[in-house]
LUMKEMAR-657104 format. One record per residue (C-alpha): residue number from 1; chain; y, z, x. Coordinates in Angstrom, 3 decimals. Each point is the difference from the previous one (the first is absolute). Layout:
vexlo:NUM&balum:A&v:Y&w:Z&u:X $
...
This chain:
vexlo:1&balum:A&v:64.533&w:137.051&u:70.845 $
vexlo:2&balum:A&v:1.306&w:-2.532&u:2.950 $
vexlo:3&balum:A&v:3.502&w:-0.732&u:-0.381 $
vexlo:4&balum:A&v:0.252&w:-2.050&u:3.368 $
vexlo:5&balum:A&v:-1.119&w:-3.874&u:-0.324 $
vexlo:6&balum:A&v:-2.138&w:0.500&u:3.479 $
vexlo:7&balum:A&v:-2.247&w:2.686&u:-2.065 $
vexlo:8&balum:A&v:0.066&w:-2.340&u:-3.335 $
vexlo:9&balum:A&v:3.289&w:0.901&u:-1.765 $
vexlo:10&balum:A&v:2.239&w:-2.682&u:-1.112 $
vexlo:11&balum:A&v:1.906&w:-1.665&u:2.145 $
vexlo:12&balum:A&v:3.703&w:0.179&u:0.295 $
vexlo:13&balum:A&v:-0.210&w:-4.061&u:-0.021 $
vexlo:14&balum:A&v:-2.551&w:-2.944&u:-0.710 $
vexlo:15&balum:A&v:2.358&w:-2.998&u:0.808 $
vexlo:16&balum:A&v:0.461&w:-1.970&u:3.301 $
vexlo:17&balum:A&v:3.570&w:0.349&u:2.045 $
vexlo:18&balum:A&v:1.178&w:-3.457&u:0.725 $
vexlo:19&balum:A&v:-1.935&w:-2.321&u:2.292 $
vexlo:20&balum:A&v:1.096&w:-1.839&u:3.122 $
vexlo:21&balum:A&v:1.519&w:-2.761&u:0.579 $
vexlo:22&balum:A&v:1.655&w:-0.739&u:-2.843 $
vexlo:23&balum:A&v:-0.346&w:-3.331&u:-1.458 $
vexlo:24&balum:A&v:2.873&w:-2.339&u:-0.821 $
vexlo:25&balum:A&v:0.618&w:-3.533&u:-1.443 $
vexlo:26&balum:A&v:2.476&w:-0.558&u:2.412 $
vexlo:27&balum:A&v:-2.403&w:0.596&u:2.995 $
vexlo:28&balum:A&v:-2.446&w:-3.056&u:-0.833 $
vexlo:29&balum:A&v:3.492&w:-1.831&u:-0.327 $
vexlo:30&balum:A&v:0.434&w:0.675&u:3.440 $
vexlo:31&balum:A&v:-3.422&w:-1.072&u:1.039 $
vexlo:32&balum:A&v:0.180&w:-3.267&u:-2.240 $
vexlo:33&balum:A&v:2.995&w:-0.887&u:2.006 $
vexlo:34&balum:A&v:-1.280&w:0.396&u:3.250 $
vexlo:35&balum:A&v:-3.118&w:-2.415&u:-0.630 $
vexlo:36&balum:A&v:2.181&w:-2.524&u:-1.299 $
vexlo:37&balum:A&v:2.280&w:-0.035&u:3.031 $
vexlo:38&balum:A&v:-2.634&w:-0.160&u:2.481 $
vexlo:39&balum:A&v:1.195&w:2.187&u:2.335 $
vexlo:40&balum:A&v:-2.197&w:2.734&u:0.119 $
vexlo:41&balum:A&v:0.860&w:1.204&u:3.760 $
vexlo:42&balum:A&v:2.141&w:-0.766&u:2.936 $
vexlo:43&balum:A&v:3.202&w:-1.448&u:-0.977 $
vexlo:44&balum:A&v:0.064&w:1.118&u:-3.625 $
vexlo:45&balum:A&v:2.893&w:1.703&u:-1.487 $
vexlo:46&balum:A&v:-1.002&w:2.913&u:-1.619 $
vexlo:47&balum:A&v:-0.979&w:2.247&u:3.009 $
vexlo:48&balum:A&v:3.822&w:-0.546&u:1.602 $
vexlo:49&balum:A&v:1.131&w:0.512&u:-3.414 $
vexlo:50&balum:A&v:-2.145&w:3.306&u:-0.918 $
vexlo:51&balum:A&v:1.075&w:1.168&u:3.642 $
vexlo:52&balum:A&v:3.415&w:-0.177&u:-0.530 $
vexlo:53&balum:A&v:-0.176&w:1.364&u:-3.281 $
vexlo:54&balum:A&v:-1.786&w:2.999&u:1.031 $
vexlo:55&balum:A&v:1.990&w:1.040&u:2.859 $
vexlo:56&balum:A&v:2.803&w:-0.130&u:-2.035 $
vexlo:57&balum:A&v:-1.493&w:2.152&u:-2.823 $
vexlo:58&balum:A&v:-0.789&w:2.461&u:2.752 $
vexlo:59&balum:A&v:3.419&w:-0.122&u:1.981 $
vexlo:60&balum:A&v:-1.524&w:-1.833&u:3.288 $
vexlo:61&balum:A&v:1.279&w:-3.262&u:1.356 $
vexlo:62&balum:A&v:-2.949&w:-1.982&u:0.543 $
vexlo:63&balum:A&v:-3.659&w:0.070&u:-0.734 $
vexlo:64&balum:A&v:-3.277&w:-1.615&u:1.350 $
vexlo:65&balum:A&v:-2.686&w:-0.204&u:-2.777 $
vexlo:66&balum:A&v:-3.486&w:-0.147&u:1.640 $
vexlo:67&balum:A&v:-3.613&w:0.462&u:-1.302 $
vexlo:68&balum:A&v:-0.236&w:3.859&u:-0.326 $
vexlo:69&balum:A&v:1.479&w:3.360&u:0.436 $
vexlo:70&balum:A&v:-2.045&w:0.575&u:3.232 $
vexlo:71&balum:A&v:1.555&w:-3.155&u:1.600 $
vexlo:72&balum:A&v:2.967&w:1.035&u:-0.735 $
vexlo:73&balum:A&v:0.021&w:3.229&u:1.634 $
vexlo:74&balum:A&v:-1.522&w:-2.270&u:2.829 $
vexlo:75&balum:A&v:2.575&w:-2.259&u:0.059 $
vexlo:76&balum:A&v:2.480&w:2.828&u:-0.540 $
vexlo:77&balum:A&v:-1.268&w:2.352&u:3.249 $
vexlo:78&balum:A&v:-0.348&w:-3.538&u:2.500 $
vexlo:79&balum:A&v:3.827&w:-1.082&u:-0.976 $
vexlo:80&balum:A&v:0.915&w:3.262&u:0.782 $
vexlo:81&balum:A&v:-1.379&w:-0.288&u:3.281 $
vexlo:82&balum:A&v:-3.352&w:1.922&u:0.070 $
vexlo:83&balum:A&v:-2.074&w:-0.188&u:2.503 $
vexlo:84&balum:A&v:-3.364&w:0.841&u:1.254 $
vexlo:85&balum:A&v:-0.121&w:3.612&u:1.091 $
vexlo:86&balum:A&v:3.460&w:0.829&u:-2.053 $
vexlo:87&balum:A&v:-0.182&w:2.879&u:-2.402 $
vexlo:88&balum:A&v:0.837&w:-0.189&u:-3.070 $
vexlo:89&balum:A&v:0.932&w:3.064&u:-2.375 $
vexlo:90&balum:A&v:-1.553&w:0.305&u:-3.356 $
vexlo:91&balum:A&v:-1.513&w:2.572&u:-2.454 $
vexlo:92&balum:A&v:-3.299&w:0.712&u:-0.890 $
vexlo:93&balum:A&v:0.618&w:-0.280&u:-3.241 $
vexlo:94&balum:A&v:-0.481&w:-3.356&u:-1.250 $
vexlo:95&balum:A&v:-2.289&w:-3.149&u:-0.467 $
vexlo:96&balum:A&v:-1.813&w:-1.977&u:3.047 $
vexlo:97&balum:A&v:1.918&w:-2.605&u:0.332 $
vexlo:98&balum:A&v:2.957&w:2.025&u:0.911 $
vexlo:99&balum:A&v:-2.274&w:1.356&u:3.270 $
vexlo:100&balum:A&v:-1.632&w:-4.173&u:0.166 $
vexlo:101&balum:A&v:3.117&w:-1.395&u:0.589 $
vexlo:102&balum:A&v:0.806&w:2.218&u:3.046 $
vexlo:103&balum:A&v:-3.288&w:-0.570&u:1.128 $
vexlo:104&balum:A&v:0.313&w:-3.791&u:-0.233 $
vexlo:105&balum:A&v:2.821&w:0.068&u:2.478 $
vexlo:106&balum:A&v:-2.132&w:1.921&u:2.485 $
vexlo:107&balum:A&v:2.567&w:2.990&u:-0.318 $
vexlo:108&balum:A&v:-1.228&w:3.739&u:-0.643 $
vexlo:109&balum:A&v:0.820&w:1.705&u:-3.298 $
vexlo:110&balum:A&v:1.371&w:3.346&u:0.256 $
vexlo:111&balum:A&v:0.003&w:2.271&u:-2.699 $
vexlo:112&balum:A&v:2.657&w:2.186&u:-1.525 $
vexlo:113&balum:A&v:-0.649&w:2.695&u:-2.897 $
vexlo:114&balum:A&v:1.179&w:-0.234&u:-3.280 $
vexlo:115&balum:A&v:3.050&w:2.207&u:-1.360 $
vexlo:116&balum:A&v:-1.303&w:2.537&u:-1.725 $
vexlo:117&balum:A&v:-1.441&w:-1.008&u:-3.832 $
vexlo:118&balum:A&v:2.039&w:-3.144&u:0.810 $
vexlo:119&balum:A&v:-3.314&w:-3.013&u:0.759 $
vexlo:120&balum:A&v:3.224&w:-1.362&u:2.371 $
vexlo:121&balum:A&v:0.341&w:-0.111&u:3.863 $
vexlo:122&balum:A&v:1.698&w:3.630&u:1.072 $
vexlo:123&balum:A&v:3.296&w:-2.084&u:1.582 $
vexlo:124&balum:A&v:0.718&w:3.721&u:1.667 $
vexlo:125&balum:A&v:-3.254&w:-0.030&u:2.137 $
vexlo:126&balum:A&v:0.411&w:-3.663&u:0.951 $
vexlo:127&balum:A&v:2.355&w:0.433&u:2.734 $
vexlo:128&balum:A&v:-2.552&w:2.511&u:2.228 $
vexlo:129&balum:A&v:-2.598&w:-2.770&u:-0.231 $
vexlo:130&balum:A&v:2.088&w:-2.444&u:1.646 $
vexlo:131&balum:A&v:-0.970&w:-0.872&u:4.083 $
vexlo:132&balum:A&v:1.024&w:-2.938&u:1.960 $
vexlo:133&balum:A&v:-2.890&w:-2.052&u:-1.801 $
vexlo:134&balum:A&v:1.390&w:-0.368&u:-3.259 $
vexlo:135&balum:A&v:1.481&w:-2.819&u:-1.241 $
vexlo:136&balum:A&v:-0.029&w:0.266&u:-3.692 $
vexlo:137&balum:A&v:0.285&w:2.525&u:-3.263 $
vexlo:138&balum:A&v:-2.323&w:-1.231&u:-3.100 $
vexlo:139&balum:A&v:1.139&w:2.059&u:-2.753 $
vexlo:140&balum:A&v:-2.225&w:-0.592&u:-3.086 $
vexlo:141&balum:A&v:1.499&w:0.156&u:-3.480 $
vexlo:142&balum:A&v:-3.189&w:1.615&u:-1.941 $
vexlo:143&balum:A&v:-0.604&w:-1.017&u:-3.683 $
vexlo:144&balum:A&v:4.332&w:-1.157&u:0.155 $
vexlo:145&balum:A&v:1.283&w:3.278&u:0.837 $
vexlo:146&balum:A&v:2.346&w:-0.851&u:3.496 $
vexlo:147&balum:A&v:0.239&w:1.856&u:2.609 $
vexlo:148&balum:A&v:2.499&w:1.416&u:2.249 $
vexlo:149&balum:A&v:1.665&w:-2.728&u:1.034 $
vexlo:150&balum:A&v:3.342&w:1.812&u:0.516 $
vexlo:151&balum:A&v:-1.656&w:2.220&u:3.169 $
vexlo:152&balum:A&v:-2.528&w:-3.007&u:0.860 $
vexlo:153&balum:A&v:2.734&w:-2.466&u:0.501 $
vexlo:154&balum:A&v:1.806&w:2.327&u:1.843 $
vexlo:155&balum:A&v:-2.897&w:1.139&u:2.480 $
vexlo:156&balum:A&v:-0.705&w:-4.146&u:0.581 $
vexlo:157&balum:A&v:3.510&w:-0.573&u:0.558 $
vexlo:158&balum:A&v:0.303&w:3.330&u:2.515 $
vexlo:159&balum:A&v:-3.538&w:-0.786&u:2.073 $
vexlo:160&balum:A&v:0.952&w:-4.096&u:-0.137 $
vexlo:161&balum:A&v:-3.451&w:-0.512&u:-2.138 $
vexlo:162&balum:A&v:-0.846&w:-2.799&u:-2.955 $
vexlo:163&balum:A&v:-1.101&w:0.993&u:-3.592 $
vexlo:164&balum:A&v:-2.026&w:-1.722&u:-1.820 $
vexlo:165&balum:A&v:-0.085&w:1.325&u:-3.420 $
vexlo:166&balum:A&v:-3.401&w:0.058&u:-1.879 $
vexlo:167&balum:A&v:0.831&w:-0.973&u:-3.388 $
vexlo:168&balum:A&v:-3.061&w:-1.091&u:-1.565 $
vexlo:169&balum:A&v:0.560&w:2.204&u:-2.923 $
vexlo:170&balum:A&v:3.349&w:-0.035&u:-0.297 $
vexlo:171&balum:A&v:1.286&w:-3.244&u:-1.467 $
vexlo:172&balum:A&v:3.411&w:1.195&u:-1.788 $
vexlo:173&balum:A&v:0.436&w:3.311&u:1.251 $
vexlo:174&balum:A&v:3.443&w:0.881&u:1.494 $
vexlo:175&balum:A&v:1.348&w:2.142&u:2.392 $
vexlo:176&balum:A&v:3.704&w:1.415&u:-0.474 $
vexlo:177&balum:A&v:0.088&w:-3.188&u:-2.580 $
vexlo:178&balum:A&v:-1.301&w:-2.822&u:2.639 $
vexlo:179&balum:A&v:-3.248&w:-1.168&u:-0.336 $
vexlo:180&balum:A&v:-2.742&w:1.479&u:2.800 $
vexlo:181&balum:A&v:-0.745&w:-2.618&u:2.356 $
vexlo:182&balum:A&v:2.933&w:-0.757&u:0.847 $
vexlo:183&balum:A&v:1.063&w:3.277&u:2.061 $
vexlo:184&balum:A&v:-2.413&w:-0.359&u:2.595 $
vexlo:185&balum:A&v:-0.457&w:-3.103&u:2.512 $
vexlo:186&balum:A&v:-2.287&w:-1.478&u:-1.993 $
vexlo:187&balum:A&v:-1.942&w:0.569&u:-3.941 $
vexlo:188&balum:A&v:-3.195&w:-0.890&u:-0.713 $
vexlo:189&balum:A&v:-1.290&w:-0.283&u:-3.465 $
vexlo:190&balum:A&v:-3.047&w:-1.194&u:-1.364 $
vexlo:191&balum:A&v:-0.705&w:-2.052&u:-3.263 $
vexlo:192&balum:A&v:-4.104&w:0.839&u:-0.467 $
vexlo:193&balum:A&v:-1.069&w:0.662&u:-3.578 $
vexlo:194&balum:A&v:0.691&w:3.226&u:-0.677 $
vexlo:195&balum:A&v:3.563&w:0.154&u:1.285 $
vexlo:196&balum:A&v:3.295&w:0.474&u:-2.157 $
vexlo:197&balum:A&v:0.733&w:-3.929&u:0.761 $
vexlo:198&balum:A&v:-3.153&w:-1.948&u:0.475 $
vexlo:199&balum:A&v:-2.006&w:-3.115&u:0.677 $
vexlo:200&balum:A&v:-3.587&w:0.728&u:0.919 $
vexlo:201&balum:A&v:1.485&w:0.267&u:3.954 $
vexlo:202&balum:A&v:2.978&w:-0.937&u:1.897 $
vexlo:203&balum:A&v:2.408&w:1.960&u:1.673 $
vexlo:204&balum:A&v:3.924&w:-0.475&u:1.490 $
vexlo:205&balum:A&v:1.832&w:1.408&u:3.029 $
vexlo:206&balum:A&v:3.609&w:0.832&u:-0.750 $
vexlo:207&balum:A&v:2.285&w:0.375&u:2.520 $
vexlo:208&balum:A&v:4.245&w:-0.239&u:0.433 $
vexlo:209&balum:A&v:0.401&w:-1.368&u:3.707 $
vexlo:210&balum:A&v:-0.272&w:-4.091&u:0.548 $
vexlo:211&balum:A&v:-1.556&w:0.507&u:2.908 $
vexlo:212&balum:A&v:-2.711&w:2.309&u:-0.987 $
vexlo:213&balum:A&v:-0.304&w:-2.298&u:-3.392 $
vexlo:214&balum:A&v:-0.523&w:-2.771&u:2.805 $
vexlo:215&balum:A&v:-2.317&w:1.588&u:1.997 $
vexlo:216&balum:A&v:-2.302&w:1.037&u:-3.372 $
vexlo:217&balum:A&v:0.494&w:-3.468&u:-1.194 $
vexlo:218&balum:A&v:-2.073&w:-1.511&u:3.036 $
vexlo:219&balum:A&v:-2.537&w:2.489&u:0.336 $
vexlo:220&balum:A&v:-1.599&w:-0.444&u:-3.429 $
vexlo:221&balum:A&v:0.789&w:-3.494&u:0.033 $
vexlo:222&balum:A&v:-1.979&w:-1.544&u:3.447 $
vexlo:223&balum:A&v:2.492&w:0.913&u:2.269 $
vexlo:224&balum:A&v:2.523&w:-2.631&u:-1.652 $
vexlo:225&balum:A&v:3.730&w:0.554&u:-0.386 $
vexlo:226&balum:A&v:1.830&w:-0.536&u:-3.399 $
vexlo:227&balum:A&v:1.752&w:-3.295&u:-0.250 $
vexlo:228&balum:A&v:3.663&w:2.147&u:0.296 $
vexlo:229&balum:A&v:-0.686&w:2.054&u:2.762 $
vexlo:230&balum:A&v:2.704&w:1.682&u:1.328 $
vexlo:231&balum:A&v:-2.178&w:1.648&u:3.122 $
vexlo:232&balum:A&v:-1.892&w:-2.846&u:1.369 $
vexlo:233&balum:A&v:-3.611&w:0.664&u:0.199 $
vexlo:234&balum:A&v:0.279&w:3.550&u:-0.591 $
vexlo:235&balum:A&v:-3.824&w:0.829&u:0.308 $
vexlo:236&balum:A&v:-2.780&w:-2.700&u:1.153 $
vexlo:237&balum:A&v:-2.679&w:1.783&u:-1.071 $
vexlo:238&balum:A&v:-1.181&w:0.051&u:-3.858 $
vexlo:239&balum:A&v:-3.137&w:-0.485&u:-2.130 $
vexlo:240&balum:A&v:-0.363&w:-1.151&u:-3.641 $
vexlo:241&balum:A&v:1.476&w:2.975&u:-2.484 $
vexlo:242&balum:A&v:1.096&w:-2.192&u:-2.491 $
vexlo:243&balum:A&v:0.251&w:0.337&u:-3.344 $
vexlo:244&balum:A&v:-0.766&w:-2.794&u:-2.873 $
vexlo:245&balum:A&v:2.144&w:-1.637&u:-2.580 $
vexlo:246&balum:A&v:-2.263&w:1.570&u:-2.557 $
vexlo:247&balum:A&v:0.238&w:3.467&u:0.707 $
vexlo:248&balum:A&v:4.404&w:-0.610&u:0.838 $
vexlo:249&balum:A&v:-0.344&w:-1.435&u:-3.740 $
vexlo:250&balum:A&v:-1.237&w:2.819&u:-1.210 $
vexlo:251&balum:A&v:1.880&w:2.408&u:1.710 $
vexlo:252&balum:A&v:3.272&w:-1.673&u:-1.253 $
vexlo:253&balum:A&v:-0.955&w:0.066&u:-3.792 $
vexlo:254&balum:A&v:-1.208&w:3.796&u:0.444 $
vexlo:255&balum:A&v:3.109&w:0.951&u:2.117 $
vexlo:256&balum:A&v:2.104&w:-0.607&u:-3.479 $
vexlo:257&balum:A&v:-1.896&w:2.994&u:-1.814 $
vexlo:258&balum:A&v:-0.319&w:2.485&u:3.629 $
vexlo:259&balum:A&v:3.380&w:1.504&u:-0.876 $
vexlo:260&balum:A&v:-0.554&w:0.983&u:-3.750 $
vexlo:261&balum:A&v:-3.417&w:1.106&u:0.622 $
vexlo:262&balum:A&v:0.813&w:1.961&u:3.334 $
vexlo:263&balum:A&v:3.096&w:1.792&u:-2.377 $
vexlo:264&balum:A&v:-2.679&w:0.629&u:-2.663 $
vexlo:265&balum:A&v:-2.701&w:1.637&u:2.334 $
vexlo:266&balum:A&v:3.031&w:1.955&u:1.704 $
vexlo:267&balum:A&v:0.597&w:1.501&u:-3.220 $
vexlo:268&balum:A&v:-3.387&w:0.892&u:-0.768 $
vexlo:269&balum:A&v:-0.467&w:1.935&u:3.635 $
vexlo:270&balum:A&v:3.058&w:1.995&u:-0.752 $
vexlo:271&balum:A&v:-0.725&w:0.932&u:-3.301 $
vexlo:272&balum:A&v:-3.726&w:1.031&u:1.669 $
vexlo:273&balum:A&v:1.885&w:2.005&u:2.936 $
vexlo:274&balum:A&v:1.540&w:2.123&u:-3.048 $
vexlo:275&balum:A&v:-3.019&w:0.534&u:-1.748 $
vexlo:276&balum:A&v:-2.924&w:0.510&u:2.113 $
vexlo:277&balum:A&v:2.124&w:1.902&u:2.418 $
vexlo:278&balum:A&v:-0.173&w:2.893&u:-2.890 $
vexlo:279&balum:A&v:-3.230&w:0.172&u:0.254 $
vexlo:280&balum:A&v:-1.044&w:3.039&u:2.266 $
vexlo:281&balum:A&v:-2.655&w:-1.774&u:2.476 $
vexlo:282&balum:A&v:1.723&w:-3.336&u:0.383 $
vexlo:283&balum:A&v:2.203&w:-0.684&u:2.778 $
vexlo:284&balum:A&v:2.318&w:-3.235&u:-0.701 $
vexlo:285&balum:A&v:1.633&w:-1.434&u:2.832 $
vexlo:286&balum:A&v:3.280&w:-1.749&u:-1.290 $
vexlo:287&balum:A&v:1.977&w:-2.423&u:1.972 $
vexlo:288&balum:A&v:2.186&w:0.643&u:2.817 $
vexlo:289&balum:A&v:3.481&w:0.650&u:-1.627 $
vexlo:290&balum:A&v:0.928&w:-2.894&u:2.281 $
vexlo:291&balum:A&v:-2.167&w:-1.714&u:-1.369 $
vexlo:292&balum:A&v:1.912&w:-2.020&u:-3.000 $
vexlo:293&balum:A&v:-3.269&w:-2.030&u:-1.181 $
vexlo:294&balum:A&v:-3.575&w:0.420&u:0.433 $
vexlo:295&balum:A&v:-2.477&w:-3.039&u:-0.139 $
vexlo:296&balum:A&v:-2.544&w:1.793&u:-1.909 $
vexlo:297&balum:A&v:-2.928&w:-1.534&u:1.326 $
vexlo:298&balum:A&v:-1.727&w:3.084&u:-1.546 $
vexlo:299&balum:A&v:0.540&w:3.737&u:-0.375 $
vexlo:300&balum:A&v:-0.563&w:2.526&u:2.243 $
vexlo:301&balum:A&v:-0.464&w:4.193&u:-0.464 $
vexlo:302&balum:A&v:-2.021&w:2.515&u:1.725 $
vexlo:303&balum:A&v:-2.486&w:2.067&u:-1.470 $
vexlo:304&balum:A&v:-0.125&w:3.819&u:0.703 $
vexlo:305&balum:A&v:-3.241&w:1.345&u:-0.311 $
vexlo:306&balum:A&v:0.864&w:3.802&u:-0.578 $
vexlo:307&balum:A&v:1.982&w:-0.573&u:-3.117 $
vexlo:308&balum:A&v:-2.965&w:-2.015&u:-1.887 $
vexlo:309&balum:A&v:-2.274&w:3.191&u:1.175 $
vexlo:310&balum:A&v:-1.829&w:-1.297&u:3.144 $
vexlo:311&balum:A&v:-1.060&w:-3.453&u:-1.894 $
vexlo:312&balum:A&v:-0.044&w:-2.642&u:2.516 $
vexlo:313&balum:A&v:2.296&w:-3.454&u:-0.168 $
vexlo:314&balum:A&v:-3.317&w:-2.017&u:-0.654 $
vexlo:315&balum:A&v:-0.765&w:2.533&u:-2.853 $
vexlo:316&balum:A&v:3.586&w:-0.297&u:-1.359 $
vexlo:317&balum:A&v:-0.614&w:-3.991&u:0.273 $
vexlo:318&balum:A&v:-2.832&w:-0.379&u:-1.733 $
vexlo:319&balum:A&v:1.582&w:2.234&u:-2.633 $
vexlo:320&balum:A&v:3.121&w:-1.855&u:-0.354 $
vexlo:321&balum:A&v:-1.969&w:-3.321&u:-0.092 $
vexlo:322&balum:A&v:-2.037&w:1.004&u:-2.505 $
vexlo:323&balum:A&v:2.799&w:0.720&u:-2.180 $
vexlo:324&balum:A&v:1.017&w:-3.609&u:0.426 $
vexlo:325&balum:A&v:2.176&w:0.230&u:3.025 $
vexlo:326&balum:A&v:-0.835&w:-2.315&u:2.955 $
vexlo:327&balum:A&v:1.686&w:2.333&u:2.253 $
vexlo:328&balum:A&v:-1.530&w:0.001&u:3.844 $
vexlo:329&balum:A&v:1.518&w:0.556&u:3.425 $
vexlo:330&balum:A&v:1.358&w:-2.414&u:2.934 $
vexlo:331&balum:A&v:-1.603&w:0.793&u:3.372 $
vexlo:332&balum:A&v:-2.494&w:2.442&u:0.694 $
vexlo:333&balum:A&v:-0.324&w:-0.605&u:4.147 $
vexlo:334&balum:A&v:2.734&w:0.204&u:2.440 $
vexlo:335&balum:A&v:0.589&w:-3.211&u:1.782 $
vexlo:336&balum:A&v:-0.823&w:1.537&u:3.572 $
vexlo:337&balum:A&v:-4.026&w:1.064&u:-1.688 $
vexlo:338&balum:A&v:-0.430&w:-3.595&u:-1.091 $
vexlo:339&balum:A&v:-3.223&w:-1.451&u:1.111 $
vexlo:340&balum:A&v:1.430&w:-3.163&u:1.035 $
vexlo:341&balum:A&v:1.634&w:1.270&u:2.777 $
vexlo:342&balum:A&v:-3.596&w:0.132&u:1.619 $
vexlo:343&balum:A&v:-0.037&w:-3.663&u:-0.110 $
vexlo:344&balum:A&v:0.072&w:-1.744&u:3.614 $
vexlo:345&balum:A&v:1.855&w:-2.559&u:-0.462 $
vexlo:346&balum:A&v:3.573&w:1.402&u:0.373 $
vexlo:347&balum:A&v:-0.465&w:-0.296&u:3.727 $
vexlo:348&balum:A&v:0.558&w:3.661&u:0.701 $
vexlo:349&balum:A&v:-1.580&w:3.418&u:-0.373 $
vexlo:350&balum:A&v:1.869&w:1.873&u:-3.224 $
vexlo:351&balum:A&v:-0.962&w:3.466&u:0.365 $
vexlo:352&balum:A&v:1.926&w:2.308&u:-2.856 $
vexlo:353&balum:A&v:-3.051&w:2.777&u:-0.226 $
vexlo:354&balum:A&v:3.555&w:2.380&u:1.122 $
vexlo:355&balum:A&v:2.333&w:-1.349&u:-2.970 $
vexlo:356&balum:A&v:0.656&w:2.254&u:-2.686 $
vexlo:357&balum:A&v:2.348&w:-0.302&u:-2.892 $
vexlo:358&balum:A&v:-0.363&w:3.028&u:-2.236 $
vexlo:359&balum:A&v:2.388&w:-1.581&u:-2.655 $
vexlo:360&balum:A&v:-1.349&w:-3.126&u:-0.065 $
vexlo:361&balum:A&v:-3.790&w:1.733&u:-0.165 $
vexlo:362&balum:A&v:1.261&w:2.376&u:-2.894 $
vexlo:363&balum:A&v:1.183&w:-2.801&u:-2.255 $
vexlo:364&balum:A&v:-3.248&w:-2.258&u:0.876 $
vexlo:365&balum:A&v:-1.886&w:2.829&u:-1.857 $
vexlo:366&balum:A&v:2.972&w:0.582&u:-2.539 $
vexlo:367&balum:A&v:1.910&w:-3.000&u:-0.878 $
vexlo:368&balum:A&v:-0.139&w:-1.334&u:-3.659 $
vexlo:369&balum:A&v:0.576&w:-3.498&u:-1.426 $
vexlo:370&balum:A&v:0.901&w:-2.598&u:-2.269 $
vexlo:371&balum:A&v:-0.238&w:-3.563&u:0.211 $
vexlo:372&balum:A&v:3.461&w:-1.947&u:-0.529 $
vexlo:373&balum:A&v:-1.777&w:-1.535&u:-2.913 $
vexlo:374&balum:A&v:-0.121&w:3.149&u:-2.047 $
vexlo:375&balum:A&v:3.983&w:0.288&u:0.466 $
vexlo:376&balum:A&v:0.184&w:-2.931&u:-1.322 $
vexlo:377&balum:A&v:-1.448&w:1.861&u:-3.187 $
vexlo:378&balum:A&v:1.999&w:0.673&u:-3.380 $
vexlo:379&balum:A&v:1.726&w:3.407&u:-0.360 $
vexlo:380&balum:A&v:-2.557&w:1.446&u:-2.375 $
vexlo:381&balum:A&v:-2.943&w:-0.778&u:2.958 $
vexlo:382&balum:A&v:1.916&w:1.022&u:2.734 $
vexlo:383&balum:A&v:0.342&w:3.647&u:-2.508 $
vexlo:384&balum:A&v:-3.882&w:0.177&u:0.109 $
vexlo:385&balum:A&v:-0.285&w:0.364&u:3.636 $
vexlo:386&balum:A&v:1.965&w:2.898&u:-0.331 $
vexlo:387&balum:A&v:-1.993&w:1.487&u:-3.161 $
vexlo:388&balum:A&v:-3.404&w:-0.424&u:1.697 $
vexlo:389&balum:A&v:1.393&w:2.293&u:2.993 $
vexlo:390&balum:A&v:1.000&w:2.453&u:-1.758 $
vexlo:391&balum:A&v:-3.400&w:-0.455&u:-2.450 $
vexlo:392&balum:A&v:-1.847&w:0.818&u:3.645 $
vexlo:393&balum:A&v:2.197&w:2.410&u:0.823 $
vexlo:394&balum:A&v:0.130&w:2.445&u:-3.266 $
vexlo:395&balum:A&v:-4.355&w:-0.552&u:0.027 $
vexlo:396&balum:A&v:-0.651&w:-0.252&u:3.701 $
vexlo:397&balum:A&v:-2.715&w:2.794&u:-0.525 $
vexlo:398&balum:A&v:-1.943&w:-2.407&u:-1.135 $
vexlo:399&balum:A&v:-0.258&w:-2.019&u:3.486 $
vexlo:400&balum:A&v:-0.471&w:2.989&u:1.719 $
vexlo:401&balum:A&v:-3.913&w:-0.200&u:0.219 $
vexlo:402&balum:A&v:0.404&w:-3.618&u:1.184 $
vexlo:403&balum:A&v:1.634&w:1.096&u:3.417 $
C-alpha cells in the first residue's frame, strides 16, 4: 500500500497556506482618503510622504518613487552615470528585469558567477571581471538574502565604480544592522503584487547623497528639478516614471505592518533552516552571519538528488505538492542564456555563447523555494513542510520508478 500522497496515500495537509496580498480595512480607508482629496497624481502629499518613510525604514536619506522596480533600476543606473557601451557587472541568477534595465541604458551586462550554494553574486570573483569599460556593480539580494556588501563596497571604492543594489525582493533586509538599499549609491525596490510590500505595481530608488537624489528625481520626472534643488539643473534629461497617489497611499498603509511581518517571516525562515538542514538531501543556505535580518521574500534551499536515491528535483517537487506543500524553484535559466538577449532592440550584438557560470548553472537545476506567503503561516503549518520532506525521504523508493 502506498504511503506517499502522489501515489494515493494520505497527504500531510489539505489546507491552503496564507494568500497574498493580505487585505486590511486600513487599506480601503487610504483609498477613500485619496479619492476624496482629488489629488491622484502630481503634487499630492502621499508620494513624498511614502518616499521619506520608506527611505527611513531602510536606513537611507532620500527616496524617489517610480512606477516599477524595472524603472527603479533604470533610474539608478542612469543616475550612476551608466552610458551606452559601458559595462555593468551583475549576477546571472536573477529575474530578467535586472538585465533588461542594464540593456535599457544600452550598456553591456557582464555576468559573474554566484558563490557556491548561496544563490548570490560571488564578490570574490567580481574584481577579475572589471575592465576599463566597467561603470557599476549591480548585486541582487535574491529572496531577501543580502549579498556581501562589505566586499562589494570595498571593490567599488577602490575602482571608483557605482553600486546599484537590486532590492526588489529585499524589503526589510539588513546587512550589519542597516537596511539593504542604503549601502550602495542606489537601492532599487519593487512594489509589484507578489512583493512583501506591494501596491500592484511601483518601485522606489533610495540613496544617501543629495546630488544623486536630485539627479534621480529629474530623471523620473521629465527632467524637472526639485523645488528646493541645491545643485541646480542636476539632469536635464528625464521621462515620466512617476508613482501615483493611489500606490503611495496603499504603500503607506501597508508599511505600518511590514516590520512585524518581516520579523515573523524571519523567525519561520530560521526555524526551517534548523529543521530542513537535518534532512539528508536538503541543503539549507542560511543568511550570512553579517546579515542581521532577511527580507524573506521567500525561502531557498538546494536539492541533492544522490541523497534521495537519484530521484530528480522535479519528482521531489511533485511529491511535495501532492503532500500539500507548494514548493517550487526560483530560476531555471542563467541570464546569459535568456532568449530575450537575441532581440535586435539593444543596438549592439551581444554574444554570451562562451560564458559559463558553473555554480549558477548548478543552482538553476537544484534550487528549491517557498514563496513569502508560506512564511506567513503558523508554526504548525511550517512544521508540515518538514514533515512532508521527511516522509518523502523515508519512502523515496516509491518514487524511483518515476525517473
